[in-house]
LUMLOVEX-456489 format. One line per field, with one value per atom (N, C-alpha, C): residue number from 1; atom name; residue in three letters; x, y, z. Coordinates in steps of 0.1 Angstrom, whole numbers. Layout:
REM residues N
pos c(NUM_...)
site c(CA_...)
code c(ALA_...)
px c(X_...)
py c(Y_...)
pz c(Z_...)
***
This chain:
REM residues 205
pos c(1_1_1_2_2_2_3_3_3_4_4_4_5_5_5_6_6_6_7_7_7_8_8_8_9_9_9_10_10_10_11_11_11_12_12_12_13_13_13_14_14_14_15_15_15_16_16_16_17_17_17_18_18_18_19_19_19_20_20_20_21_21_21_22_22_22_23_23_23_24_24_24_25_25_25_26_26_26_27_27_27_28_28_28_29_29_29_30_30_30_31_31_31_32_32_32_33_33_33_34_34_34_35_35_35_36_36_36_37_37_37_38_38_38_39_39_39_40_40_40_41_41_41_42_42_42_43_43_43_44_44_44_45_45_45_46_46_46_47_47_47_48_48_48_49_49_49_50_50_50_51_51_51_52_52_52_53_53_53_54_54_54_55_55_55_56_56_56_57_57_57_58_58_58_59_59_59_60_60_60_61_61_61_62_62_62_63_63_63_64_64_64_65_65_65_66_66_66_67_67_67_68_68_68_69_69_69_70_70_70_71_71_71_72_72_72_73_73_73_74_74_74_75_75_75_76_76_76_77_77_77_78_78_78_79_79_79_80_80_80_81_81_81_82_82_82_83_83_83_84_84_84_85_85_85_86_86_86_87_87_87_88_88_88_89_89_89_90_90_90_91_91_91_92_92_92_93_93_93_94_94_94_95_95_95_96_96_96_97_97_97_98_98_98_99_99_99_100_100_100_101_101_101_102_102_102_103_103_103_104_104_104_105_105_105_106_106_106_107_107_107_108_108_108_109_109_109_110_110_110_111_111_111_112_112_112_113_113_113_114_114_114_115_115_115_116_116_116_117_117_117_118_118_118_119_119_119_120_120_120_121_121_121_122_122_122_123_123_123_124_124_124_125_125_125_126_126_126_127_127_127_128_128_128_129_129_129_130_130_130_131_131_131_132_132_132_133_133_133_134_134_134_135_135_135_136_136_136_137_137_137_138_138_138_139_139_139_140_140_140_141_141_141_142_142_142_143_143_143_144_144_144_145_145_145_146_146_146_147_147_147_148_148_148_149_149_149_150_150_150_151_151_151_152_152_152_153_153_153_154_154_154_155_155_155_156_156_156_157_157_157_158_158_158_159_159_159_160_160_160_161_161_161_162_162_162_163_163_163_164_164_164_165_165_165_166_166_166_167_167_167_168_168_168_169_169_169_170_170_170_171_171_171_172_172_172_173_173_173_174_174_174_175_175_175_176_176_176_177_177_177_178_178_178_179_179_179_180_180_180_181_181_181_182_182_182_183_183_183_184_184_184_185_185_185_186_186_186_187_187_187_188_188_188_189_189_189_190_190_190_191_191_191_192_192_192_193_193_193_194_194_194_195_195_195_196_196_196_197_197_197_198_198_198_199_199_199_200_200_200_201_201_201_202_202_202_203_203_203_204_204_204_205_205_205)
site c(N_CA_C_N_CA_C_N_CA_C_N_CA_C_N_CA_C_N_CA_C_N_CA_C_N_CA_C_N_CA_C_N_CA_C_N_CA_C_N_CA_C_N_CA_C_N_CA_C_N_CA_C_N_CA_C_N_CA_C_N_CA_C_N_CA_C_N_CA_C_N_CA_C_N_CA_C_N_CA_C_N_CA_C_N_CA_C_N_CA_C_N_CA_C_N_CA_C_N_CA_C_N_CA_C_N_CA_C_N_CA_C_N_CA_C_N_CA_C_N_CA_C_N_CA_C_N_CA_C_N_CA_C_N_CA_C_N_CA_C_N_CA_C_N_CA_C_N_CA_C_N_CA_C_N_CA_C_N_CA_C_N_CA_C_N_CA_C_N_CA_C_N_CA_C_N_CA_C_N_CA_C_N_CA_C_N_CA_C_N_CA_C_N_CA_C_N_CA_C_N_CA_C_N_CA_C_N_CA_C_N_CA_C_N_CA_C_N_CA_C_N_CA_C_N_CA_C_N_CA_C_N_CA_C_N_CA_C_N_CA_C_N_CA_C_N_CA_C_N_CA_C_N_CA_C_N_CA_C_N_CA_C_N_CA_C_N_CA_C_N_CA_C_N_CA_C_N_CA_C_N_CA_C_N_CA_C_N_CA_C_N_CA_C_N_CA_C_N_CA_C_N_CA_C_N_CA_C_N_CA_C_N_CA_C_N_CA_C_N_CA_C_N_CA_C_N_CA_C_N_CA_C_N_CA_C_N_CA_C_N_CA_C_N_CA_C_N_CA_C_N_CA_C_N_CA_C_N_CA_C_N_CA_C_N_CA_C_N_CA_C_N_CA_C_N_CA_C_N_CA_C_N_CA_C_N_CA_C_N_CA_C_N_CA_C_N_CA_C_N_CA_C_N_CA_C_N_CA_C_N_CA_C_N_CA_C_N_CA_C_N_CA_C_N_CA_C_N_CA_C_N_CA_C_N_CA_C_N_CA_C_N_CA_C_N_CA_C_N_CA_C_N_CA_C_N_CA_C_N_CA_C_N_CA_C_N_CA_C_N_CA_C_N_CA_C_N_CA_C_N_CA_C_N_CA_C_N_CA_C_N_CA_C_N_CA_C_N_CA_C_N_CA_C_N_CA_C_N_CA_C_N_CA_C_N_CA_C_N_CA_C_N_CA_C_N_CA_C_N_CA_C_N_CA_C_N_CA_C_N_CA_C_N_CA_C_N_CA_C_N_CA_C_N_CA_C_N_CA_C_N_CA_C_N_CA_C_N_CA_C_N_CA_C_N_CA_C_N_CA_C_N_CA_C_N_CA_C_N_CA_C_N_CA_C_N_CA_C_N_CA_C_N_CA_C_N_CA_C_N_CA_C_N_CA_C_N_CA_C_N_CA_C_N_CA_C_N_CA_C_N_CA_C_N_CA_C_N_CA_C_N_CA_C_N_CA_C_N_CA_C_N_CA_C_N_CA_C_N_CA_C_N_CA_C_N_CA_C_N_CA_C_N_CA_C_N_CA_C_N_CA_C_N_CA_C_N_CA_C_N_CA_C_N_CA_C_N_CA_C_N_CA_C_N_CA_C_N_CA_C_N_CA_C_N_CA_C)
code c(UNK_UNK_UNK_UNK_UNK_UNK_UNK_UNK_UNK_UNK_UNK_UNK_UNK_UNK_UNK_UNK_UNK_UNK_UNK_UNK_UNK_UNK_UNK_UNK_UNK_UNK_UNK_UNK_UNK_UNK_UNK_UNK_UNK_UNK_UNK_UNK_UNK_UNK_UNK_UNK_UNK_UNK_UNK_UNK_UNK_UNK_UNK_UNK_UNK_UNK_UNK_UNK_UNK_UNK_UNK_UNK_UNK_UNK_UNK_UNK_UNK_UNK_UNK_UNK_UNK_UNK_UNK_UNK_UNK_UNK_UNK_UNK_UNK_UNK_UNK_UNK_UNK_UNK_UNK_UNK_UNK_UNK_UNK_UNK_UNK_UNK_UNK_UNK_UNK_UNK_UNK_UNK_UNK_UNK_UNK_UNK_UNK_UNK_UNK_UNK_UNK_UNK_UNK_UNK_UNK_UNK_UNK_UNK_UNK_UNK_UNK_UNK_UNK_UNK_UNK_UNK_UNK_UNK_UNK_UNK_UNK_UNK_UNK_UNK_UNK_UNK_UNK_UNK_UNK_UNK_UNK_UNK_UNK_UNK_UNK_UNK_UNK_UNK_UNK_UNK_UNK_UNK_UNK_UNK_UNK_UNK_UNK_UNK_UNK_UNK_UNK_UNK_UNK_UNK_UNK_UNK_UNK_UNK_UNK_UNK_UNK_UNK_UNK_UNK_UNK_UNK_UNK_UNK_UNK_UNK_UNK_UNK_UNK_UNK_UNK_UNK_UNK_UNK_UNK_UNK_UNK_UNK_UNK_UNK_UNK_UNK_UNK_UNK_UNK_UNK_UNK_UNK_UNK_UNK_UNK_UNK_UNK_UNK_UNK_UNK_UNK_UNK_UNK_UNK_UNK_UNK_UNK_UNK_UNK_UNK_UNK_UNK_UNK_UNK_UNK_UNK_UNK_UNK_UNK_UNK_UNK_UNK_UNK_UNK_UNK_UNK_UNK_UNK_UNK_UNK_UNK_UNK_UNK_UNK_UNK_UNK_UNK_UNK_UNK_UNK_UNK_UNK_UNK_UNK_UNK_UNK_UNK_UNK_UNK_UNK_UNK_UNK_UNK_UNK_UNK_UNK_UNK_UNK_UNK_UNK_UNK_UNK_UNK_UNK_UNK_UNK_UNK_UNK_UNK_UNK_UNK_UNK_UNK_UNK_UNK_UNK_UNK_UNK_UNK_UNK_UNK_UNK_UNK_UNK_UNK_UNK_UNK_UNK_UNK_UNK_UNK_UNK_UNK_UNK_UNK_UNK_UNK_UNK_UNK_UNK_UNK_UNK_UNK_UNK_UNK_UNK_UNK_UNK_UNK_UNK_UNK_UNK_UNK_UNK_UNK_UNK_UNK_UNK_UNK_UNK_UNK_UNK_UNK_UNK_UNK_UNK_UNK_UNK_UNK_UNK_UNK_UNK_UNK_UNK_UNK_UNK_UNK_UNK_UNK_UNK_UNK_UNK_UNK_UNK_UNK_UNK_UNK_UNK_UNK_UNK_UNK_UNK_UNK_UNK_UNK_UNK_UNK_UNK_UNK_UNK_UNK_UNK_UNK_UNK_UNK_UNK_UNK_UNK_UNK_UNK_UNK_UNK_UNK_UNK_UNK_UNK_UNK_UNK_UNK_UNK_UNK_UNK_UNK_UNK_UNK_UNK_UNK_UNK_UNK_UNK_UNK_UNK_UNK_UNK_UNK_UNK_UNK_UNK_UNK_UNK_UNK_UNK_UNK_UNK_UNK_UNK_UNK_UNK_UNK_UNK_UNK_UNK_UNK_UNK_UNK_UNK_UNK_UNK_UNK_UNK_UNK_UNK_UNK_UNK_UNK_UNK_UNK_UNK_UNK_UNK_UNK_UNK_UNK_UNK_UNK_UNK_UNK_UNK_UNK_UNK_UNK_UNK_UNK_UNK_UNK_UNK_UNK_UNK_UNK_UNK_UNK_UNK_UNK_UNK_UNK_UNK_UNK_UNK_UNK_UNK_UNK_UNK_UNK_UNK_UNK_UNK_UNK_UNK_UNK_UNK_UNK_UNK_UNK_UNK_UNK_UNK_UNK_UNK_UNK_UNK_UNK_UNK_UNK_UNK_UNK_UNK_UNK_UNK_UNK_UNK_UNK_UNK_UNK_UNK_UNK_UNK_UNK_UNK_UNK_UNK_UNK_UNK_UNK_UNK_UNK_UNK_UNK_UNK_UNK_UNK_UNK_UNK_UNK_UNK_UNK_UNK_UNK_UNK_UNK_UNK_UNK_UNK_UNK_UNK_UNK_UNK_UNK_UNK_UNK_UNK_UNK_UNK_UNK_UNK_UNK_UNK_UNK_UNK_UNK_UNK_UNK_UNK_UNK_UNK_UNK_UNK_UNK_UNK_UNK_UNK_UNK_UNK_UNK_UNK_UNK_UNK_UNK_UNK_UNK_UNK_UNK_UNK_UNK_UNK_UNK_UNK_UNK_UNK_UNK_UNK_UNK_UNK_UNK_UNK_UNK_UNK_UNK_UNK_UNK_UNK_UNK_UNK_UNK_UNK_UNK_UNK_UNK_UNK_UNK_UNK_UNK_UNK_UNK_UNK_UNK_UNK_UNK_UNK_UNK_UNK_UNK_UNK_UNK_UNK_UNK_UNK_UNK_UNK_UNK_UNK_UNK_UNK_UNK_UNK_UNK)
px c(-640_-629_-633_-632_-636_-629_-637_-631_-632_-638_-640_-630_-618_-608_-602_-600_-594_-579_-571_-557_-549_-555_-548_-550_-558_-560_-558_-548_-544_-554_-558_-567_-559_-566_-559_-552_-557_-551_-537_-537_-524_-514_-520_-511_-504_-512_-507_-497_-500_-491_-478_-478_-466_-458_-466_-459_-452_-459_-453_-441_-441_-429_-418_-420_-410_-404_-412_-407_-399_-403_-395_-382_-382_-369_-360_-365_-356_-351_-359_-355_-344_-345_-335_-322_-323_-311_-304_-312_-306_-300_-306_-300_-287_-286_-274_-263_-267_-257_-252_-261_-257_-247_-250_-241_-227_-227_-215_-207_-213_-206_-201_-209_-204_-192_-192_-180_-168_-171_-160_-154_-163_-158_-149_-154_-146_-132_-132_-120_-110_-115_-107_-102_-110_-106_-97_-93_-85_-92_-105_-113_-117_-110_-114_-123_-127_-135_-147_-158_-170_-177_-182_-190_-203_-208_-221_-227_-240_-247_-247_-244_-247_-262_-266_-280_-285_-276_-280_-281_-277_-277_-264_-254_-241_-233_-228_-220_-206_-201_-187_-180_-167_-159_-152_-150_-143_-128_-123_-108_-101_-88_-81_-76_-80_-76_-67_-55_-47_-52_-52_-56_-47_-34_-25_-29_-34_-39_-51_-60_-72_-67_-58_-52_-46_-38_-31_-40_-51_-61_-67_-70_-76_-66_-54_-44_-39_-40_-36_-45_-57_-67_-66_-59_-56_-67_-69_-78_-71_-79_-74_-69_-60_-55_-66_-66_-76_-74_-85_-83_-79_-72_-68_-75_-78_-84_-78_-78_-72_-83_-80_-89_-85_-93_-89_-89_-98_-99_-86_-80_-67_-55_-57_-46_-37_-43_-35_-43_-36_-42_-46_-57_-62_-68_-68_-75_-90_-97_-111_-117_-118_-123_-138_-145_-159_-163_-153_-156_-165_-176_-185_-178_-169_-163_-153_-147_-138_-146_-157_-166_-171_-175_-180_-168_-156_-145_-142_-142_-139_-150_-162_-173_-171_-166_-163_-151_-141_-130_-134_-143_-148_-154_-162_-169_-158_-148_-138_-130_-128_-121_-130_-143_-152_-152_-151_-151_-138_-127_-114_-115_-121_-123_-132_-143_-151_-144_-136_-128_-119_-112_-102_-109_-121_-128_-134_-139_-144_-133_-121_-111_-105_-103_-95_-104_-116_-123_-132_-136_-144_-139_-142_-138_-151_-153_-165_-163_-172_-171_-174_-183_-187_-182_-173_-168_-178_-175_-184_-195_-207_-217_-213_-218_-216_-223_-234_-242_-236_-231_-225_-235_-248_-258_-254_-249_-245_-235_-225_-215_-221_-230_-237_-245_-251_-259_-250_-238_-228_-224_-221_-217_-228_-241_-252_-252_-250_-249_-238_-227_-215_-219_-226_-231_-240_-249_-258_-250_-238_-230_-232_-238_-241_-229_-221_-208_-197_-185_-173_-165_-165_-157_-145_-141_-130_-117_-115_-102_-101_-110_-110_-109_-102_-101_-112_-123_-134_-132_-121_-117_-108_-104_-95_-103_-99_-107_-107_-96_-95_-104_-103_-112_-127_-130_-144_-148_-140_-143_-146_-137_-138_-151_-154_-167_-179_-179_-190_-192_-181_-182_-188_-182_-186_-200_-204_-216_-228_-225_-235_-237_-225_-226_-229_-223_-224_-236_-246_-257_-253_-262_-259_-257_-265_-263_-251_-246_-234_-222_-223_-212_-211_-222_-222_-216_-219_-213_-198_-194_-180_-172_-178_-171_-170_-181_-181_-170_-169_-159_-145_-144_-130_-126_-136_-133_-132_-140_-140_-147_-143_-149_-162_-171_-184_-184_-174_-174_-173_-164_-163_-175_-182_-194_-205_-206_-215_-212_-199_-195_-199_-197_-201_-216_-224_-238_-242_-235_-238_-236_-226_-224_-236_-241_-253_-265_-267_-278_-276_-263_-260_-263_-260_-263_-278_-286_-300_-307_-300_-306_-305)
py c(-147_-147_-153_-147_-153_-166_-175_-188_-191_-182_-185_-178_-174_-168_-178_-175_-184_-183_-193_-192_-190_-193_-191_-177_-169_-155_-145_-137_-128_-116_-112_-100_-87_-76_-63_-59_-63_-60_-67_-80_-87_-81_-77_-71_-59_-50_-38_-40_-50_-54_-58_-67_-72_-60_-51_-40_-31_-29_-21_-28_-41_-48_-47_-49_-48_-34_-24_-10_-7_-12_-10_-17_-30_-37_-29_-25_-17_-5_2_15_12_1_-3_-6_-13_-17_-4_5_18_25_26_33_27_13_7_9_8_10_24_34_48_50_45_47_41_29_22_30_34_41_55_61_74_72_61_57_54_47_44_57_66_78_86_87_95_88_75_67_70_69_71_86_95_109_113_103_105_112_110_117_108_97_87_76_68_57_57_62_63_49_46_34_35_23_22_9_8_-5_-14_-27_-36_-39_-47_-50_-58_-65_-73_-64_-52_-43_-42_-51_-50_-38_-31_-18_-22_-16_-19_-7_-8_2_-6_1_-5_-6_-17_-19_-17_-20_-18_-31_-35_-47_-44_-49_-47_-55_-48_-56_-68_-67_-78_-90_-87_-97_-105_-97_-104_-112_-107_-114_-127_-126_-138_-149_-144_-153_-161_-155_-162_-171_-165_-172_-185_-187_-199_-211_-208_-218_-218_-228_-228_-236_-231_-238_-251_-261_-273_-271_-279_-278_-280_-274_-276_-289_-297_-311_-310_-320_-321_-333_-330_-341_-341_-352_-354_-351_-340_-336_-344_-354_-362_-354_-344_-336_-328_-324_-316_-324_-337_-346_-340_-334_-328_-328_-326_-324_-309_-307_-294_-293_-281_-279_-279_-284_-285_-279_-265_-259_-260_-266_-268_-281_-289_-302_-300_-307_-305_-307_-317_-319_-307_-302_-290_-278_-276_-264_-265_-277_-280_-277_-282_-280_-265_-258_-243_-236_-240_-234_-236_-248_-251_-243_-241_-233_-218_-214_-200_-198_-208_-207_-207_-216_-216_-203_-197_-184_-173_-174_-165_-166_-178_-181_-175_-177_-171_-156_-149_-135_-131_-139_-136_-138_-148_-150_-138_-134_-123_-110_-107_-95_-95_-107_-108_-106_-111_-110_-96_-90_-77_-65_-68_-57_-49_-55_-48_-50_-40_-41_-40_-49_-48_-37_-27_-16_-20_-29_-32_-46_-52_-65_-76_-87_-99_-97_-103_-102_-110_-105_-112_-125_-126_-139_-147_-159_-167_-176_-172_-181_-183_-172_-173_-184_-186_-196_-210_-211_-224_-228_-218_-221_-226_-219_-224_-238_-241_-255_-265_-261_-269_-272_-261_-263_-272_-271_-280_-294_-297_-310_-315_-306_-310_-313_-309_-311_-300_-288_-277_-268_-267_-259_-267_-263_-271_-262_-265_-257_-264_-275_-284_-276_-267_-260_-248_-246_-234_-238_-230_-231_-222_-228_-221_-214_-216_-208_-196_-195_-184_-172_-160_-148_-144_-146_-142_-151_-164_-174_-171_-168_-165_-152_-142_-129_-132_-140_-143_-150_-160_-168_-159_-150_-141_-132_-126_-117_-124_-136_-143_-149_-155_-162_-154_-144_-137_-122_-115_-100_-96_-103_-99_-106_-99_-104_-104_-110_-111_-98_-88_-75_-68_-71_-66_-72_-85_-91_-84_-82_-75_-61_-54_-41_-42_-52_-53_-56_-65_-67_-55_-47_-34_-25_-23_-14_-19_-32_-38_-38_-35_-35_-49_-58_-72_-72_-80_-80_-88_-86_-91_-106_-113_-127_-133_-127_-131_-129_-117_-115_-125_-129_-139_-152_-156_-168_-168_-156_-155_-156_-151_-152_-166_-174_-188_-196_-191_-197_-194_-182_-179_-188_-190_-198_-212_-217_-230_-232_-221_-222_-223_-218_-218_-231_-240_-252_-263)
pz c(9_-1_-14_-25_-38_-41_-46_-50_-64_-72_-86_-96_-90_-99_-108_-120_-130_-128_-124_-121_-134_-146_-158_-164_-158_-163_-151_-153_-142_-142_-131_-130_-132_-135_-136_-123_-112_-99_-98_-102_-102_-112_-124_-134_-129_-122_-117_-105_-97_-86_-92_-102_-108_-115_-121_-128_-117_-106_-95_-89_-87_-82_-92_-105_-115_-115_-115_-115_-103_-91_-79_-80_-86_-87_-96_-108_-117_-111_-103_-97_-87_-79_-70_-77_-88_-96_-101_-106_-112_-101_-89_-78_-74_-73_-69_-80_-93_-103_-104_-102_-101_-90_-78_-67_-70_-76_-79_-89_-100_-110_-105_-97_-91_-82_-74_-66_-75_-86_-95_-102_-106_-112_-102_-90_-80_-77_-77_-74_-86_-98_-110_-110_-105_-105_-93_-85_-73_-62_-61_-51_-40_-38_-28_-33_-24_-27_-18_-22_-14_-13_-1_1_-7_-11_-18_-16_-17_-14_-27_-25_-36_-37_-47_-48_-37_-30_-18_-5_-6_6_13_9_16_11_21_18_15_4_0_-5_-7_-14_-25_-36_-48_-44_-48_-47_-60_-60_-72_-77_-89_-96_-108_-108_-120_-132_-144_-156_-158_-154_-156_-147_-135_-126_-132_-138_-145_-156_-164_-176_-171_-161_-156_-151_-144_-138_-149_-161_-172_-180_-182_-191_-185_-171_-165_-169_-174_-179_-194_-199_-214_-222_-234_-243_-249_-252_-258_-272_-277_-290_-300_-311_-322_-328_-329_-335_-350_-354_-368_-375_-388_-396_-409_-416_-429_-440_-448_-459_-472_-475_-487_-500_-501_-513_-515_-504_-506_-502_-498_-495_-485_-474_-463_-450_-439_-426_-425_-418_-416_-402_-396_-383_-385_-375_-375_-363_-362_-350_-349_-358_-357_-352_-347_-341_-329_-327_-316_-302_-301_-289_-285_-296_-294_-289_-296_-292_-278_-274_-261_-251_-254_-245_-243_-254_-254_-246_-247_-239_-224_-221_-207_-202_-210_-206_-205_-213_-212_-198_-194_-181_-169_-171_-161_-160_-171_-171_-165_-167_-161_-146_-141_-127_-121_-129_-124_-123_-132_-132_-119_-117_-106_-93_-92_-80_-77_-88_-86_-82_-89_-86_-72_-68_-54_-43_-46_-36_-36_-48_-48_-52_-58_-64_-55_-44_-34_-20_-11_3_11_21_29_40_39_48_62_64_78_82_74_77_76_81_80_91_88_98_111_122_135_135_129_128_116_120_109_102_102_95_81_74_60_58_67_66_68_78_80_68_61_49_38_36_26_29_42_45_42_44_40_25_17_2_-2_6_3_6_16_20_9_3_-7_-21_-21_-34_-44_-40_-49_-50_-40_-41_-34_-37_-32_-23_-10_0_4_-3_2_2_-7_-8_1_10_19_34_41_55_61_66_70_83_89_102_98_86_82_78_83_81_66_59_45_37_39_32_35_47_50_43_42_36_21_15_0_-2_6_4_6_15_18_6_1_-11_-23_-26_-38_-38_-26_-26_-20_-12_-5_-9_-9_-10_-25_-34_-48_-55_-59_-67_-82_-90_-104_-111_-108_-114_-109_-97_-92_-99_-102_-110_-124_-130_-143_-142_-132_-130_-127_-120_-117_-130_-138_-151_-159_-159_-167_-162_-149_-143_-146_-146_-148_-163_-172_-186_-192_-186_-191_-204_-214_-227_-226_-237_-237_-237_-243_-243_-229_-221_-207_-199_-202_-195_-198_-211_-215_-209_-207_-201_-186_-180_-166_-164_-173_-172_-174_-182_-183_-170_-162_-149_-140_-141_-132_-136_-149_-153_-149_-149_-144_-130_-122_-107_-104_-114_-111_-115_-122_-127_-117)
***
């Protein structure tokens, strides 16, 4: 086995291997997205709801989520009032939406609203074709993450079927690309998608 490879310089073989892996990943994502979009088109055309695989391999059907439900889920999380400051040049009080604390608070609210959308789409937006796995390893792993303090399961009844299904959809079944597709199909605006992506980045830190 060669021992004189420079770890800082990738060989052509490694380059080709990485290129092949990336092409395979992109092809898999395109296949998943195509299947999902085709299922969505058929559902919207009244031709039923065909099962399709998520990027994680979990087989689902699209559900129906009312736009009003998505709006309600977000509107329950309100933005803070805009701070007021006294402008001595104009001798009057004015709003100051550029205050750094206000901007930080709004960014936090945007992420909370994105989580509310994700929760609603996970609960109502997809149906598990094969139900929950017989092996509850996924649930034991979530409990371990809860013990680590990385997620919060305190508001869930882990013996309840509906709570289990929701947690499985949100934390196991739906990958990041699936969430993006769900937002697209639900007609969610770009700002909410950006806020959701920020939550993904936060989960990875």
